[in-house]
py3Dmol code that shows the C-alpha trace and the ligand (Angstrom):
import py3Dmol

protein = """\
ATOM      1  CA  UNK A   1      87.304  98.088  91.126  1.00  0.00           C
ATOM      2  CA  UNK A   2      85.338 101.167  92.063  1.00  0.00           C
ATOM      3  CA  UNK A   3      86.149 101.181  95.814  1.00  0.00           C
ATOM      4  CA  UNK A   4      87.187 104.734  95.949  1.00  0.00           C
ATOM      5  CA  UNK A   5      84.588 106.307  98.201  1.00  0.00           C
ATOM      6  CA  UNK A   6      85.034 105.516 101.947  1.00  0.00           C
ATOM      7  CA  UNK A   7      82.274 103.290 103.371  1.00  0.00           C
ATOM      8  CA  UNK A   8      80.339 105.307 105.951  1.00  0.00           C
ATOM      9  CA  UNK A   9      80.349 104.260 109.549  1.00  0.00           C
ATOM     10  CA  UNK A  10      77.140 103.671 111.454  1.00  0.00           C
ATOM     11  CA  UNK A  11      76.803 106.227 114.265  1.00  0.00           C
ATOM     12  CA  UNK A  12      74.593 105.967 117.286  1.00  0.00           C
ATOM     13  CA  UNK A  13      71.092 107.310 116.882  1.00  0.00           C
ATOM     14  CA  UNK A  14      71.886 110.329 119.167  1.00  0.00           C
ATOM     15  CA  UNK A  15      74.927 111.406 117.334  1.00  0.00           C
ATOM     16  CA  UNK A  16      75.104 115.177 116.489  1.00  0.00           C
ATOM     17  CA  UNK A  17      74.223 115.661 112.807  1.00  0.00           C
ATOM     18  CA  UNK A  18      77.394 117.881 112.674  1.00  0.00           C
ATOM     19  CA  UNK A  19      79.529 114.801 112.820  1.00  0.00           C
ATOM     20  CA  UNK A  20      77.315 112.542 110.464  1.00  0.00           C
ATOM     21  CA  UNK A  21      79.108 111.676 107.302  1.00  0.00           C
ATOM     22  CA  UNK A  22      77.131 111.832 104.098  1.00  0.00           C
ATOM     23  CA  UNK A  23      75.362 108.489 103.813  1.00  0.00           C
ATOM     24  CA  UNK A  24      76.074 108.051 100.255  1.00  0.00           C
ATOM     25  CA  UNK A  25      78.240 105.555  98.356  1.00  0.00           C
ATOM     26  CA  UNK A  26      79.316 105.203  94.676  1.00  0.00           C
ATOM     27  CA  UNK A  27      78.865 101.549  94.553  1.00  0.00           C
ATOM     28  CA  UNK A  28      77.253  98.726  96.710  1.00  0.00           C
ATOM     29  CA  UNK A  29      80.778  97.473  97.005  1.00  0.00           C
ATOM     30  CA  UNK A  30      81.719 100.469  99.222  1.00  0.00           C
ATOM     31  CA  UNK A  31      78.901  99.668 101.720  1.00  0.00           C
ATOM     32  CA  UNK A  32      80.670  96.360 102.920  1.00  0.00           C
ATOM     33  CA  UNK A  33      81.968  96.382 106.381  1.00  0.00           C
ATOM     34  CA  UNK A  34      81.654  98.741 109.228  1.00  0.00           C
ATOM     35  CA  UNK A  35      79.020  96.635 110.808  1.00  0.00           C
ATOM     36  CA  UNK A  36      77.657  97.429 114.313  1.00  0.00           C
ATOM     37  CA  UNK A  37      78.631  95.703 117.594  1.00  0.00           C
ATOM     38  CA  UNK A  38      75.683  94.823 119.820  1.00  0.00           C
ATOM     39  CA  UNK A  39      76.016  94.104 123.511  1.00  0.00           C
ATOM     40  CA  UNK A  40      74.188  90.812 124.231  1.00  0.00           C
ATOM     41  CA  UNK A  41      73.009  91.686 127.774  1.00  0.00           C
ATOM     42  CA  UNK A  42      69.530  90.136 128.256  1.00  0.00           C
ATOM     43  CA  UNK A  43      70.212  86.492 127.329  1.00  0.00           C
ATOM     44  CA  UNK A  44      73.286  86.621 129.462  1.00  0.00           C
ATOM     45  CA  UNK A  45      71.784  88.417 132.522  1.00  0.00           C
ATOM     46  CA  UNK A  46      72.754  86.801 135.815  1.00  0.00           C
ATOM     47  CA  UNK A  47      75.054  84.300 134.103  1.00  0.00           C
ATOM     48  CA  UNK A  48      78.253  86.330 133.933  1.00  0.00           C
ATOM     49  CA  UNK A  49      80.489  88.046 136.458  1.00  0.00           C
ATOM     50  CA  UNK A  50      80.166  91.821 136.714  1.00  0.00           C
ATOM     51  CA  UNK A  51      83.235  92.675 134.665  1.00  0.00           C
ATOM     52  CA  UNK A  52      82.359  90.325 131.753  1.00  0.00           C
ATOM     53  CA  UNK A  53      80.613  91.428 128.611  1.00  0.00           C
ATOM     54  CA  UNK A  54      79.568  89.633 125.489  1.00  0.00           C
ATOM     55  CA  UNK A  55      79.388  91.661 122.151  1.00  0.00           C
ATOM     56  CA  UNK A  56      78.008  90.475 118.906  1.00  0.00           C
ATOM     57  CA  UNK A  57      79.461  91.713 115.525  1.00  0.00           C
ATOM     58  CA  UNK A  58      76.323  91.879 113.346  1.00  0.00           C
ATOM     59  CA  UNK A  59      77.527  90.854 109.936  1.00  0.00           C
ATOM     60  CA  UNK A  60      73.956  90.607 108.534  1.00  0.00           C
ATOM     61  CA  UNK A  61      74.180  94.470 108.142  1.00  0.00           C
ATOM     62  CA  UNK A  62      76.496  93.964 105.084  1.00  0.00           C
ATOM     63  CA  UNK A  63      74.772  94.702 101.842  1.00  0.00           C
ATOM     64  CA  UNK A  64      74.728  91.045 100.651  1.00  0.00           C
ATOM     65  CA  UNK A  65      73.416  90.114 104.163  1.00  0.00           C
ATOM     66  CA  UNK A  66      76.502  88.318 105.546  1.00  0.00           C
ATOM     67  CA  UNK A  67      80.127  88.267 106.669  1.00  0.00           C
ATOM     68  CA  UNK A  68      81.017  86.732 103.263  1.00  0.00           C
ATOM     69  CA  UNK A  69      80.781  90.031 101.532  1.00  0.00           C
ATOM     70  CA  UNK A  70      84.076  91.014 103.001  1.00  0.00           C
ATOM     71  CA  UNK A  71      85.991  87.976 101.633  1.00  0.00           C
ATOM     72  CA  UNK A  72      84.224  87.952  98.252  1.00  0.00           C
ATOM     73  CA  UNK A  73      85.127  91.666  97.721  1.00  0.00           C
ATOM     74  CA  UNK A  74      88.841  91.065  98.654  1.00  0.00           C
ATOM     75  CA  UNK A  75      89.117  87.953  96.463  1.00  0.00           C
ATOM     76  CA  UNK A  76      87.692  89.782  93.405  1.00  0.00           C
ATOM     77  CA  UNK A  77      89.919  92.891  94.138  1.00  0.00           C
ATOM     78  CA  UNK A  78      92.923  90.537  94.187  1.00  0.00           C
ATOM     79  CA  UNK A  79      91.891  88.703  91.102  1.00  0.00           C
ATOM     80  CA  UNK A  80      91.602  92.019  89.239  1.00  0.00           C
ATOM     81  CA  UNK A  81      94.945  93.256  90.588  1.00  0.00           C
ATOM     82  CA  UNK A  82      96.719  90.017  89.517  1.00  0.00           C
ATOM     83  CA  UNK A  83      95.145  90.020  86.103  1.00  0.00           C
ATOM     84  CA  UNK A  84      93.481  86.581  86.690  1.00  0.00           C
ATOM     85  CA  UNK A  85      90.058  88.168  86.560  1.00  0.00           C
ATOM     86  CA  UNK A  86      89.711  89.943  83.192  1.00  0.00           C
ATOM     87  CA  UNK A  87      86.623  91.049  81.122  1.00  0.00           C
ATOM     88  CA  UNK A  88      84.944  88.065  79.454  1.00  0.00           C
ATOM     89  CA  UNK A  89      85.649  85.646  82.339  1.00  0.00           C
ATOM     90  CA  UNK A  90      82.943  84.068  84.524  1.00  0.00           C
ATOM     91  CA  UNK A  91      83.342  84.019  88.208  1.00  0.00           C
ATOM     92  CA  UNK A  92      82.633  80.513  89.497  1.00  0.00           C
ATOM     93  CA  UNK A  93      82.852  78.967  93.015  1.00  0.00           C
ATOM     94  CA  UNK A  94      81.341  76.255  95.257  1.00  0.00           C
ATOM     95  CA  UNK A  95      79.448  77.777  98.151  1.00  0.00           C
ATOM     96  CA  UNK A  96      77.103  76.787 100.897  1.00  0.00           C
ATOM     97  CA  UNK A  97      75.197  79.995 100.211  1.00  0.00           C
ATOM     98  CA  UNK A  98      76.486  83.224 101.710  1.00  0.00           C
ATOM     99  CA  UNK A  99      79.647  83.416  99.548  1.00  0.00           C
ATOM    100  CA  UNK A 100      77.505  82.720  96.629  1.00  0.00           C
ATOM    101  CA  UNK A 101      75.209  85.652  97.409  1.00  0.00           C
ATOM    102  CA  UNK A 102      78.198  87.892  97.946  1.00  0.00           C
ATOM    103  CA  UNK A 103      79.787  86.833  94.606  1.00  0.00           C
ATOM    104  CA  UNK A 104      76.523  87.172  92.789  1.00  0.00           C
ATOM    105  CA  UNK A 105      75.939  90.639  94.243  1.00  0.00           C
ATOM    106  CA  UNK A 106      79.510  91.739  93.373  1.00  0.00           C
ATOM    107  CA  UNK A 107      79.445  90.178  89.966  1.00  0.00           C
ATOM    108  CA  UNK A 108      76.377  92.045  89.195  1.00  0.00           C
ATOM    109  CA  UNK A 109      77.820  95.340  90.438  1.00  0.00           C
ATOM    110  CA  UNK A 110      81.059  94.879  88.623  1.00  0.00           C
ATOM    111  CA  UNK A 111      79.472  93.500  85.390  1.00  0.00           C
ATOM    112  CA  UNK A 112      80.885  89.930  85.484  1.00  0.00           C
ATOM    113  CA  UNK A 113      78.769  86.722  85.040  1.00  0.00           C
ATOM    114  CA  UNK A 114      78.607  84.414  87.967  1.00  0.00           C
ATOM    115  CA  UNK A 115      78.174  80.674  88.222  1.00  0.00           C
ATOM    116  CA  UNK A 116      77.803  78.922  91.531  1.00  0.00           C
ATOM    117  CA  UNK A 117      77.879  75.355  92.526  1.00  0.00           C
ATOM    118  CA  UNK A 118      75.959  74.485  95.854  1.00  0.00           C
ATOM    119  CA  UNK A 119      74.491  71.525  97.601  1.00  0.00           C
ATOM    120  CA  UNK A 120      70.912  71.081  96.541  1.00  0.00           C
ATOM    121  CA  UNK A 121      69.661  71.351 100.152  1.00  0.00           C
ATOM    122  CA  UNK A 122      70.779  74.963 100.630  1.00  0.00           C
ATOM    123  CA  UNK A 123      67.925  77.092 101.896  1.00  0.00           C
ATOM    124  CA  UNK A 124      65.322  78.199  99.339  1.00  0.00           C
ATOM    125  CA  UNK A 125      65.800  81.858 100.244  1.00  0.00           C
ATOM    126  CA  UNK A 126      69.587  81.664  99.480  1.00  0.00           C
ATOM    127  CA  UNK A 127      68.968  79.911  96.162  1.00  0.00           C
ATOM    128  CA  UNK A 128      66.428  82.622  95.133  1.00  0.00           C
ATOM    129  CA  UNK A 129      68.528  85.548  96.294  1.00  0.00           C
ATOM    130  CA  UNK A 130      71.422  84.226  94.074  1.00  0.00           C
ATOM    131  CA  UNK A 131      69.153  83.910  91.116  1.00  0.00           C
ATOM    132  CA  UNK A 132      67.713  87.408  91.738  1.00  0.00           C
ATOM    133  CA  UNK A 133      71.230  88.723  91.210  1.00  0.00           C
ATOM    134  CA  UNK A 134      71.322  87.046  87.852  1.00  0.00           C
ATOM    135  CA  UNK A 135      73.829  84.209  88.736  1.00  0.00           C
ATOM    136  CA  UNK A 136      73.527  80.723  87.342  1.00  0.00           C
ATOM    137  CA  UNK A 137      73.341  77.862  90.029  1.00  0.00           C
ATOM    138  CA  UNK A 138      74.365  74.190  89.549  1.00  0.00           C
ATOM    139  CA  UNK A 139      73.364  71.810  92.327  1.00  0.00           C
ATOM    140  CA  UNK A 140      75.483  69.059  93.791  1.00  0.00           C
ATOM    141  CA  UNK A 141      74.341  65.947  95.717  1.00  0.00           C
ATOM    142  CA  UNK A 142      72.785  67.160  99.084  1.00  0.00           C
ATOM    143  CA  UNK A 143      74.163  64.112 100.904  1.00  0.00           C
ATOM    144  CA  UNK A 144      77.705  65.178 100.081  1.00  0.00           C
ATOM    145  CA  UNK A 145      77.341  68.605 101.713  1.00  0.00           C
ATOM    146  CA  UNK A 146      79.773  71.352 100.928  1.00  0.00           C
ATOM    147  CA  UNK A 147      82.506  68.849  99.897  1.00  0.00           C
ATOM    148  CA  UNK A 148      80.305  67.590  97.018  1.00  0.00           C
ATOM    149  CA  UNK A 149      79.958  71.172  95.795  1.00  0.00           C
ATOM    150  CA  UNK A 150      83.659  71.683  95.907  1.00  0.00           C
ATOM    151  CA  UNK A 151      84.460  68.548  93.928  1.00  0.00           C
ATOM    152  CA  UNK A 152      81.802  69.256  91.247  1.00  0.00           C
ATOM    153  CA  UNK A 153      83.006  72.847  90.901  1.00  0.00           C
ATOM    154  CA  UNK A 154      86.507  71.554  90.368  1.00  0.00           C
ATOM    155  CA  UNK A 155      85.206  69.175  87.507  1.00  0.00           C
ATOM    156  CA  UNK A 156      83.407  72.021  85.826  1.00  0.00           C
ATOM    157  CA  UNK A 157      86.444  74.300  85.785  1.00  0.00           C
ATOM    158  CA  UNK A 158      88.794  71.519  84.666  1.00  0.00           C
ATOM    159  CA  UNK A 159      86.666  71.092  81.581  1.00  0.00           C
ATOM    160  CA  UNK A 160      87.121  74.703  80.603  1.00  0.00           C
ATOM    161  CA  UNK A 161      89.723  76.391  82.658  1.00  0.00           C
ATOM    162  CA  UNK A 162      90.147  79.558  80.382  1.00  0.00           C
ATOM    163  CA  UNK A 163      86.602  80.463  80.818  1.00  0.00           C
ATOM    164  CA  UNK A 164      86.495  80.829  84.558  1.00  0.00           C
ATOM    165  CA  UNK A 165      87.931  82.882  87.373  1.00  0.00           C
ATOM    166  CA  UNK A 166      87.640  80.774  90.565  1.00  0.00           C
ATOM    167  CA  UNK A 167      88.212  82.713  93.751  1.00  0.00           C
ATOM    168  CA  UNK A 168      88.302  79.432  95.670  1.00  0.00           C
ATOM    169  CA  UNK A 169      87.499  80.723  99.124  1.00  0.00           C
ATOM    170  CA  UNK A 170      88.999  77.618 100.875  1.00  0.00           C
ATOM    171  CA  UNK A 171      92.529  78.253  99.636  1.00  0.00           C
ATOM    172  CA  UNK A 172      92.516  82.018  98.762  1.00  0.00           C
ATOM    173  CA  UNK A 173      94.528  84.027 101.274  1.00  0.00           C
ATOM    174  CA  UNK A 174      92.554  87.108 100.305  1.00  0.00           C
ATOM    175  CA  UNK A 175      89.700  85.521 102.390  1.00  0.00           C
ATOM    176  CA  UNK A 176      91.412  85.772 105.759  1.00  0.00           C
ATOM    177  CA  UNK A 177      93.173  88.992 104.608  1.00  0.00           C
ATOM    178  CA  UNK A 178      89.780  90.705 104.159  1.00  0.00           C
ATOM    179  CA  UNK A 179      89.085  90.111 107.868  1.00  0.00           C
ATOM    180  CA  UNK A 180      92.653  91.104 108.839  1.00  0.00           C
ATOM    181  CA  UNK A 181      92.133  94.396 107.055  1.00  0.00           C
ATOM    182  CA  UNK A 182      88.589  95.138 108.069  1.00  0.00           C
ATOM    183  CA  UNK A 183      86.836  92.958 110.736  1.00  0.00           C
ATOM    184  CA  UNK A 184      89.741  92.904 113.081  1.00  0.00           C
ATOM    185  CA  UNK A 185      90.392  96.647 113.067  1.00  0.00           C
ATOM    186  CA  UNK A 186      86.722  97.327 113.373  1.00  0.00           C
ATOM    187  CA  UNK A 187      86.412  95.196 116.483  1.00  0.00           C
ATOM    188  CA  UNK A 188      89.567  96.802 117.966  1.00  0.00           C
ATOM    189  CA  UNK A 189      88.190 100.248 117.374  1.00  0.00           C
ATOM    190  CA  UNK A 190      84.682  99.399 118.586  1.00  0.00           C
ATOM    191  CA  UNK A 191      85.872  98.005 121.828  1.00  0.00           C
ATOM    192  CA  UNK A 192      88.480 100.667 122.338  1.00  0.00           C
ATOM    193  CA  UNK A 193      91.081  97.931 122.442  1.00  0.00           C
ATOM    194  CA  UNK A 194      89.337  96.149 125.375  1.00  0.00           C
ATOM    195  CA  UNK A 195      88.445  92.990 123.567  1.00  0.00           C
ATOM    196  CA  UNK A 196      89.854  89.910 125.320  1.00  0.00           C
ATOM    197  CA  UNK A 197      88.267  86.985 123.327  1.00  0.00           C
ATOM    198  CA  UNK A 198      87.130  86.419 119.743  1.00  0.00           C
ATOM    199  CA  UNK A 199      84.696  83.637 119.158  1.00  0.00           C
ATOM    200  CA  UNK A 200      83.749  82.811 115.467  1.00  0.00           C
ATOM    201  CA  UNK A 201      82.289  79.806 113.728  1.00  0.00           C
ATOM    202  CA  UNK A 202      84.457  77.668 111.389  1.00  0.00           C
ATOM    203  CA  UNK A 203      83.403  77.479 107.702  1.00  0.00           C
ATOM    204  CA  UNK A 204      86.355  78.164 105.434  1.00  0.00           C
ATOM    205  CA  UNK A 205      88.017  79.562 108.639  1.00  0.00           C
ATOM    206  CA  UNK A 206      88.653  82.876 106.961  1.00  0.00           C
ATOM    207  CA  UNK A 207      86.873  84.942 109.554  1.00  0.00           C
ATOM    208  CA  UNK A 208      88.551  83.381 112.647  1.00  0.00           C
ATOM    209  CA  UNK A 209      92.072  83.284 110.970  1.00  0.00           C
ATOM    210  CA  UNK A 210      92.102  86.935 109.657  1.00  0.00           C
ATOM    211  CA  UNK A 211      90.269  88.528 112.498  1.00  0.00           C
ATOM    212  CA  UNK A 212      92.202  86.554 115.058  1.00  0.00           C
ATOM    213  CA  UNK A 213      95.598  87.474 113.471  1.00  0.00           C
ATOM    214  CA  UNK A 214      94.784  91.186 113.525  1.00  0.00           C
ATOM    215  CA  UNK A 215      93.636  91.179 117.118  1.00  0.00           C
ATOM    216  CA  UNK A 216      96.661  89.191 118.212  1.00  0.00           C
ATOM    217  CA  UNK A 217      98.881  91.686 116.354  1.00  0.00           C
ATOM    218  CA  UNK A 218      97.424  94.352 118.613  1.00  0.00           C
ATOM    219  CA  UNK A 219      97.459  92.353 121.760  1.00  0.00           C
ATOM    220  CA  UNK A 220      98.928  88.883 121.803  1.00  0.00           C
ATOM    221  CA  UNK A 221      96.971  88.042 124.892  1.00  0.00           C
ATOM    222  CA  UNK A 222      93.703  88.019 123.082  1.00  0.00           C
ATOM    223  CA  UNK A 223      92.330  84.592 122.899  1.00  0.00           C
ATOM    224  CA  UNK A 224      90.890  83.268 119.568  1.00  0.00           C
ATOM    225  CA  UNK A 225      88.272  80.548 119.839  1.00  0.00           C
ATOM    226  CA  UNK A 226      86.760  78.617 116.895  1.00  0.00           C
ATOM    227  CA  UNK A 227      83.165  77.115 117.071  1.00  0.00           C
ATOM    228  CA  UNK A 228      82.396  73.910 115.018  1.00  0.00           C
ATOM    229  CA  UNK A 229      79.426  71.628 114.826  1.00  0.00           C
ATOM    230  CA  UNK A 230      79.682  68.620 117.202  1.00  0.00           C
ATOM    231  CA  UNK A 231      78.506  66.181 114.554  1.00  0.00           C
ATOM    232  CA  UNK A 232      79.263  65.625 110.885  1.00  0.00           C
ATOM    233  CA  UNK A 233      75.499  65.466 110.125  1.00  0.00           C
ATOM    234  CA  UNK A 234      74.680  68.895 111.528  1.00  0.00           C
ATOM    235  CA  UNK A 235      72.194  71.543 110.710  1.00  0.00           C
ATOM    236  CA  UNK A 236      74.413  74.589 111.093  1.00  0.00           C
ATOM    237  CA  UNK A 237      74.454  76.110 107.651  1.00  0.00           C
ATOM    238  CA  UNK A 238      77.741  77.793 106.863  1.00  0.00           C
ATOM    239  CA  UNK A 239      79.790  75.729 109.418  1.00  0.00           C
ATOM    240  CA  UNK A 240      82.046  72.846 108.922  1.00  0.00           C
ATOM    241  CA  UNK A 241      82.772  69.780 111.045  1.00  0.00           C
ATOM    242  CA  UNK A 242      86.520  69.847 110.425  1.00  0.00           C
ATOM    243  CA  UNK A 243      87.277  66.371 111.569  1.00  0.00           C
ATOM    244  CA  UNK A 244      85.076  64.834 108.867  1.00  0.00           C
ATOM    245  CA  UNK A 245      85.624  67.447 106.089  1.00  0.00           C
ATOM    246  CA  UNK A 246      88.221  68.474 103.617  1.00  0.00           C
ATOM    247  CA  UNK A 247      90.271  70.879 105.764  1.00  0.00           C
ATOM    248  CA  UNK A 248      90.527  74.310 103.973  1.00  0.00           C
ATOM    249  CA  UNK A 249      94.166  75.149 103.186  1.00  0.00           C
ATOM    250  CA  UNK A 250      93.644  78.623 104.697  1.00  0.00           C
ATOM    251  CA  UNK A 251      92.662  77.194 107.997  1.00  0.00           C
ATOM    252  CA  UNK A 252      95.409  76.607 110.517  1.00  0.00           C
ATOM    253  CA  UNK A 253      94.090  75.057 113.631  1.00  0.00           C
ATOM    254  CA  UNK A 254      97.325  75.636 115.535  1.00  0.00           C
ATOM    255  CA  UNK A 255      96.505  79.413 115.532  1.00  0.00           C
ATOM    256  CA  UNK A 256      93.461  78.926 117.579  1.00  0.00           C
ATOM    257  CA  UNK A 257      93.716  78.958 121.446  1.00  0.00           C
ATOM    258  CA  UNK A 258      90.557  76.867 121.760  1.00  0.00           C
ATOM    259  CA  UNK A 259      87.905  75.041 119.749  1.00  0.00           C
ATOM    260  CA  UNK A 260      84.339  74.491 121.054  1.00  0.00           C
ATOM    261  CA  UNK A 261      81.899  72.044 119.733  1.00  0.00           C
ATOM    262  CA  UNK A 262      78.227  73.039 119.655  1.00  0.00           C
ATOM    263  CA  UNK A 263      75.182  70.940 118.946  1.00  0.00           C
ATOM    264  CA  UNK A 264      72.687  71.877 116.263  1.00  0.00           C
ATOM    265  CA  UNK A 265      69.870  71.672 118.921  1.00  0.00           C
ATOM    266  CA  UNK A 266      71.601  74.147 121.369  1.00  0.00           C
ATOM    267  CA  UNK A 267      72.445  76.626 118.507  1.00  0.00           C
ATOM    268  CA  UNK A 268      68.901  76.599 117.415  1.00  0.00           C
ATOM    269  CA  UNK A 269      67.730  77.146 120.972  1.00  0.00           C
ATOM    270  CA  UNK A 270      70.008  80.162 121.183  1.00  0.00           C
ATOM    271  CA  UNK A 271      68.732  81.563 117.899  1.00  0.00           C
ATOM    272  CA  UNK A 272      65.156  81.437 119.338  1.00  0.00           C
ATOM    273  CA  UNK A 273      66.303  82.962 122.659  1.00  0.00           C
ATOM    274  CA  UNK A 274      68.009  85.817 120.809  1.00  0.00           C
ATOM    275  CA  UNK A 275      64.804  86.492 118.763  1.00  0.00           C
ATOM    276  CA  UNK A 276      62.535  86.708 121.723  1.00  0.00           C
ATOM    277  CA  UNK A 277      64.813  88.048 124.420  1.00  0.00           C
ATOM    278  CA  UNK A 278      67.164  90.355 122.650  1.00  0.00           C
ATOM    279  CA  UNK A 279      64.994  91.144 119.671  1.00  0.00           C
ATOM    280  CA  UNK A 280      67.491  90.062 117.121  1.00  0.00           C
ATOM    281  CA  UNK A 281      66.724  87.445 114.416  1.00  0.00           C
ATOM    282  CA  UNK A 282      69.953  85.650 113.271  1.00  0.00           C
ATOM    283  CA  UNK A 283      71.059  82.490 111.528  1.00  0.00           C
ATOM    284  CA  UNK A 284      72.039  79.220 113.056  1.00  0.00           C
ATOM    285  CA  UNK A 285      75.848  79.945 113.079  1.00  0.00           C
ATOM    286  CA  UNK A 286      75.220  82.981 115.209  1.00  0.00           C
ATOM    287  CA  UNK A 287      73.381  80.875 117.785  1.00  0.00           C
ATOM    288  CA  UNK A 288      76.387  78.536 117.812  1.00  0.00           C
ATOM    289  CA  UNK A 289      78.794  81.517 118.238  1.00  0.00           C
ATOM    290  CA  UNK A 290      76.839  82.802 121.229  1.00  0.00           C
ATOM    291  CA  UNK A 291      76.858  79.285 122.793  1.00  0.00           C
ATOM    292  CA  UNK A 292      80.658  79.369 122.318  1.00  0.00           C
ATOM    293  CA  UNK A 293      80.940  82.885 123.732  1.00  0.00           C
ATOM    294  CA  UNK A 294      78.926  82.001 126.728  1.00  0.00           C
ATOM    295  CA  UNK A 295      80.962  78.921 127.444  1.00  0.00           C
ATOM    296  CA  UNK A 296      84.082  80.990 127.439  1.00  0.00           C
ATOM    297  CA  UNK A 297      82.668  84.028 129.244  1.00  0.00           C
ATOM    298  CA  UNK A 298      81.205  82.239 132.210  1.00  0.00           C
ATOM    299  CA  UNK A 299      84.638  81.125 133.291  1.00  0.00           C
ATOM    300  CA  UNK A 300      85.954  84.640 133.236  1.00  0.00           C
ATOM    301  CA  UNK A 301      86.262  87.235 136.062  1.00  0.00           C
ATOM    302  CA  UNK A 302      86.519  89.991 133.666  1.00  0.00           C
ATOM    303  CA  UNK A 303      86.700  90.402 129.881  1.00  0.00           C
ATOM    304  CA  UNK A 304      85.164  91.436 126.647  1.00  0.00           C
ATOM    305  CA  UNK A 305      84.101  88.466 124.522  1.00  0.00           C
ATOM    306  CA  UNK A 306      83.272  89.366 120.874  1.00  0.00           C
ATOM    307  CA  UNK A 307      81.218  86.840 118.932  1.00  0.00           C
ATOM    308  CA  UNK A 308      80.784  86.987 115.182  1.00  0.00           C
ATOM    309  CA  UNK A 309      77.148  86.813 114.120  1.00  0.00           C
ATOM    310  CA  UNK A 310      77.537  85.950 110.414  1.00  0.00           C
ATOM    311  CA  UNK A 311      74.119  86.726 109.123  1.00  0.00           C
ATOM    312  CA  UNK A 312      70.420  87.339 109.974  1.00  0.00           C
ATOM    313  CA  UNK A 313      67.633  84.743 110.212  1.00  0.00           C
ATOM    314  CA  UNK A 314      65.333  85.907 107.372  1.00  0.00           C
ATOM    315  CA  UNK A 315      67.194  83.669 104.975  1.00  0.00           C
ATOM    316  CA  UNK A 316      66.391  80.544 106.944  1.00  0.00           C
ATOM    317  CA  UNK A 317      62.565  81.026 107.266  1.00  0.00           C
ATOM    318  CA  UNK A 318      61.968  78.004 104.963  1.00  0.00           C
ATOM    319  CA  UNK A 319      64.343  75.609 106.853  1.00  0.00           C
ATOM    320  CA  UNK A 320      63.854  73.462 109.981  1.00  0.00           C
ATOM    321  CA  UNK A 321      64.973  76.470 111.964  1.00  0.00           C
ATOM    322  CA  UNK A 322      61.475  78.093 111.494  1.00  0.00           C
ATOM    323  CA  UNK A 323      59.698  75.133 113.118  1.00  0.00           C
ATOM    324  CA  UNK A 324      61.367  75.904 116.424  1.00  0.00           C
ATOM    325  CA  UNK A 325      60.899  79.664 116.038  1.00  0.00           C
ATOM    326  CA  UNK A 326      57.173  79.108 115.975  1.00  0.00           C
ATOM    327  CA  UNK A 327      56.905  77.019 119.160  1.00  0.00           C
ATOM    328  CA  UNK A 328      59.645  78.567 121.382  1.00  0.00           C
ATOM    329  CA  UNK A 329      58.937  80.479 124.568  1.00  0.00           C
ATOM    330  CA  UNK A 330      60.974  82.144 127.295  1.00  0.00           C
ATOM    331  CA  UNK A 331      60.619  79.329 129.782  1.00  0.00           C
ATOM    332  CA  UNK A 332      63.019  77.285 127.705  1.00  0.00           C
ATOM    333  CA  UNK A 333      65.853  79.712 128.301  1.00  0.00           C
ATOM    334  CA  UNK A 334      66.586  78.428 131.802  1.00  0.00           C
ATOM    335  CA  UNK A 335      66.971  74.915 130.464  1.00  0.00           C
ATOM    336  CA  UNK A 336      69.346  76.207 127.722  1.00  0.00           C
ATOM    337  CA  UNK A 337      71.451  78.137 130.228  1.00  0.00           C
ATOM    338  CA  UNK A 338      71.673  75.200 132.481  1.00  0.00           C
ATOM    339  CA  UNK A 339      72.970  73.140 129.617  1.00  0.00           C
ATOM    340  CA  UNK A 340      75.651  75.713 128.776  1.00  0.00           C
ATOM    341  CA  UNK A 341      76.786  75.435 132.389  1.00  0.00           C
ATOM    342  CA  UNK A 342      76.987  71.786 132.430  1.00  0.00           C
ATOM    343  CA  UNK A 343      78.402  71.256 128.993  1.00  0.00           C
ATOM    344  CA  UNK A 344      81.187  73.888 129.153  1.00  0.00           C
ATOM    345  CA  UNK A 345      83.344  70.908 130.165  1.00  0.00           C
ATOM    346  CA  UNK A 346      82.990  69.642 126.686  1.00  0.00           C
ATOM    347  CA  UNK A 347      85.167  72.591 125.378  1.00  0.00           C
ATOM    348  CA  UNK A 348      88.419  71.173 123.998  1.00  0.00           C
ATOM    349  CA  UNK A 349      91.732  73.039 124.258  1.00  0.00           C
TER     350      UNK A 349
END
"""
ligand_1 = """\
16
LIG
N 78.213 81.294 109.309
C 77.633 81.398 108.059
C 76.087 81.511 108.025
C 78.420 81.310 106.925
O 77.790 81.375 105.728
C 79.752 81.135 107.045
C 80.666 80.932 105.766
N 80.570 79.648 105.193
C 80.346 81.072 108.312
C 79.608 81.114 109.372
C 81.792 80.860 108.516
O 82.638 81.846 107.976
P 84.187 81.498 107.398
O 83.947 80.860 106.050
O 84.863 82.818 107.315
O 84.775 80.520 108.425
"""
view = py3Dmol.view(width=600, height=400)
view.addModel(protein, "pdb")
view.setStyle({"model": 0}, {"cartoon": {"style": "trace"}})
view.addModel(ligand_1, "xyz")
view.setStyle({"model": 1}, {"stick": {}})
view.zoomTo()
view.show()
């Protein structure tokens, strides 16, 4: 794979041009990672003790628009290295959307056809982006969620196993490894090693496992916290309610220090607050991650809590999320904050 040119880091606006690297890459593949870290200071104002900060890792800045670019790149690289992915094969996987976009983008860049199986109720934007990259989409029963897509994908591959390379993000160790090698080191560098907590939503579990492992390898005291929907019938695209789902083989709950359940309603409220108060438009799972981060941070005397914001909000403008965006106003922040205070007791260890 043509990943020879180093990805260029994003430098602050005021950086001296003398130190600016050439902003040029040989392939879109090389633009994955090195995403910025944003201090979330306004939504949290007055809520946290002086020495406590919350930082958001803005994964929407990846070229495919999400955190999943990292895992998809690593899974394809490993497939090429092992000889499982060879010219003539089609890349196939089941995906709730962002992995599909990442695979479709990378398949196009590398010259491999891509077929994706996803629940029919994935957002219209996601479906269209995937098609725009030239990938083929097969829809599974929306009522069966991501598990339905997993099962249908297995059936399709079983009928013609030679034809496909299936990265299988749920059981592929290259998924957490991507985060061990990139997301973790970036956060360590960006916080000058001062990070004390990592908060990330649970989908495949790849982000939280790999990033958490790296950070703990640098400082075993860093606490790693997973965020999941509080209900099997949730509206947090990209996240899994582990208790009622097929648990991904790459996910090892015992490695988490804590797990926090977040309601769809609160996550949406936080997305609206971030839009209007921080000026950043993110997806539902970012709202959930920030609720988790706040829940943890408000108990601390000092610390640096890093929350992963997996994608931006544009790709959800056709979903229910948009309805709230239109009617939300700042006066609702106080109610949301009060709720975070009261409900932090629902955090499970
Ligand atoms: N948020 C969104 C929007 C996602 O698409 C995903 C991936 N399904 C996640 C969070 C969770 O990431 P991971 O699969 O690494 O656990």
